C-alpha positions as CSV (number, residue, x, y, z in Angstrom):
1,M,131.7,132.6,61.4
2,R,132.3,128.9,61.2
3,D,134.3,127.5,58.3
4,E,132.2,124.3,58.3
5,P,128.5,123.8,59.2
6,L,127.5,122.0,62.3
7,I,126.8,118.3,61.8
8,G,124.2,115.9,63.1
9,N,121.8,117.3,65.7
10,Q,124.2,120.1,66.8
11,A,122.4,123.0,64.9
12,K,119.1,121.9,66.4
13,V,120.5,121.8,69.9
14,E,122.1,125.3,69.5
15,L,118.8,126.7,68.0
16,N,116.7,125.4,70.9
17,S,119.3,126.8,73.4
18,C,118.9,130.2,71.8
19,I,115.1,130.0,71.9
20,E,115.2,129.1,75.6
21,D,117.6,132.0,76.3
22,G,115.5,134.4,74.2
23,A,118.5,135.0,72.0
24,V,116.6,135.0,68.7
25,V,116.3,137.6,66.0
26,Y,113.4,137.5,63.5
27,T,114.0,139.0,60.1
28,R,111.3,141.1,58.5
29,H,111.0,138.4,55.8
30,F,110.4,135.7,58.5
31,R,107.7,137.8,60.2
32,D,106.0,138.6,56.8
33,E,106.0,134.9,55.9
34,L,104.7,133.9,59.3
35,V,101.6,136.2,58.7
36,E,101.2,135.3,55.1
37,D,101.2,131.5,55.8
38,N,98.9,132.0,58.9
39,L,101.4,130.5,61.2
40,T,102.2,131.3,64.8
41,M,105.3,131.5,66.9
42,E,104.0,128.4,68.8
43,D,104.1,126.6,65.4
44,V,107.7,127.6,64.9
45,V,108.8,126.6,68.4
46,T,107.0,123.3,68.1
47,V,108.9,122.5,64.9
48,C,112.2,123.7,66.2
49,R,111.8,121.4,69.2
50,S,110.4,118.3,67.5
51,G,111.5,118.6,63.9
52,A,114.5,117.5,62.0
53,I,117.2,119.0,59.8
54,V,116.7,117.0,56.7
55,V,118.9,118.8,54.1
56,P,122.6,119.8,54.3
57,A,123.4,123.3,55.5
58,E,124.0,125.9,52.7
59,K,126.4,128.8,52.9
60,D,124.8,132.2,52.5
61,I,126.8,134.0,49.8
62,R,126.0,137.4,51.2
63,T,126.7,136.9,54.9
64,G,128.9,133.8,54.9
65,D,126.6,132.2,57.5
66,W,125.6,128.6,57.3
67,K,121.8,128.3,56.8
68,Y,120.0,125.4,58.2
69,R,116.4,124.2,57.5
70,I,114.4,122.3,60.1
71,E,111.2,120.7,59.1
72,G,108.3,119.2,61.1
73,L,104.7,119.2,62.0
74,T,102.8,121.9,63.9
75,T,100.3,120.9,66.6
76,D,97.6,120.9,63.9
77,Q,99.7,118.6,61.7
78,T,100.8,121.3,59.2
79,R,104.2,120.5,57.8
80,I,106.4,123.6,57.9
81,A,110.1,124.4,57.4
82,V,112.0,127.0,59.3
83,V,115.3,128.4,57.8
84,F,117.7,129.9,60.3
85,C,121.4,130.6,60.9
86,L,123.4,130.6,64.0
87,R,125.7,133.4,65.1
88,P,127.9,133.3,68.2
89,D,125.4,134.8,70.5
90,K,122.0,134.3,68.8
91,A,119.9,132.5,66.2
92,V,118.6,134.4,63.3
93,M,115.2,133.2,61.8
94,I,115.4,133.8,58.1
95,T,112.1,132.4,56.7
96,V,109.3,130.0,57.4
97,F,107.0,128.3,54.9
98,E,104.5,125.5,54.6
99,R,105.7,122.3,53.0
100,T,103.3,120.6,50.7
101,R,105.3,117.4,50.4
């Protein structure tokens, strides 16, 4: 576990490296929200590659992991947010949701 969150674009770079390596875990909540919001993995990957982390990381009180939120537009111009954390060997996708503003 990191004592401090990654800064700047570092979390996005690590996330995309995990995606390219196939080192990603999808929580049940993430998968449920993907279906509920009628989103696809293509939507998620598009936002992870082209989106931006726009709010500071938050520490998860249960796990101690830093949670990051990346936001962006899908190919059909839907604004979504993806919440994830980074572990030493993988990214964990926590949730995904559509942003209305």
